[in-house]
Each structure stands twice: as C-alpha cells, then as structure tokens.
N, C-alpha and C positions, 0 to 999 in steps of 0.2 A: 358279276359273281362275287361273293363274299370272300375276302382274302384268307380267312380261317378254312373255308371249305375247300378253296382251291389248293392250299397248302396240304390238308389232309388228303386229297385226291392224289396230289403229286408224291406225298411220302408213302402213301399205299401202293402206288404204282412202282416206285422205286423198291419197295420191299419186295413185291411180288416178281419183279425182274431179278433182284438179287437172289432169290430163293431159287429161281429156275436156271439162272446161269452158273452160280456157284456149286460146286459138289459139296456133299457132306465130308467136312473135314473132321467133326468131331461126332462120334456114334459109338455104339457099343463095339464094334470090331474095327475101329480105325487105328491107323498107325499112331496118331497123336494120343489117343487115349490109352493105348498100350504102352506108349513112352512115358507118359505122366504117372501111370499106375506103377510102373515098374522102377521109377526113381526116387531116391529117399526124399528130395525136396518136394516133388509132386504129392507124395504120400503125406508129407508133413503140412503141405497147404490145404490138402483135403480133409485132413484131420483137424486143422485150425478152423476150417469152415464149418465142419460139422459140429464143433465144440462151441461156435459162437452163434450158428443159425438155428440149431436144434432147440436150445432153450427158449430162443426168442420166438420161435414158430409155436412151441407149446405154451408160453406166454399168451400170446395172441389169441390161441384157441380157446384156453381157459377164459380169458376175458370176454371173448364173443360169447361164450355158452353163459357165462353170468350176466352179461347183458341181456341177452335173450330171455332168460329166466326172469330177471326184473321187469321186463316189458311185459311177459304173460302174466306175471304177479299183479302189476299195476292195471292191466286191462278188466281183471276180474272185479 
C-alpha cells in the first residue's frame, strides 16, 4: 500500500475515534463558551479575531468574484 494512502486512512480513523470518544467541549451552550464570552479577555480576543478575519474574508470573496468575472469575460 502507498504510504500516503495509509497515513490518510490512519488519520481519518483517529479523527473519527476522537469525535466519538470526546464530548463536545465547545458548543452554543457549553460551559467553555459561557466562560469565554463572559470574561473581558475572551471578548477582547473574539473582537480581535473579528477585526482581523472579517476584512480578510471579504477581500478573498471580492477577489474570487473578480476572477470569476474575468474568466467569464475571457470565454466570450
């Protein structure tokens, strides 16, 4: 068997086992989510992630749409 295929199968198996064994620690109503959202530092980190990730995702969306329009324009 190919080593990459064997590694992929092994990692997939480990992820499936981890999902079924571990309980959901972070979810909409979990204690961790309530603790992070109620603390000052947790809110500060979430605001920082929003400030950095939101413009990047909007930029990627706009670039993708522009590339899509250019490709459609070049086909004609």
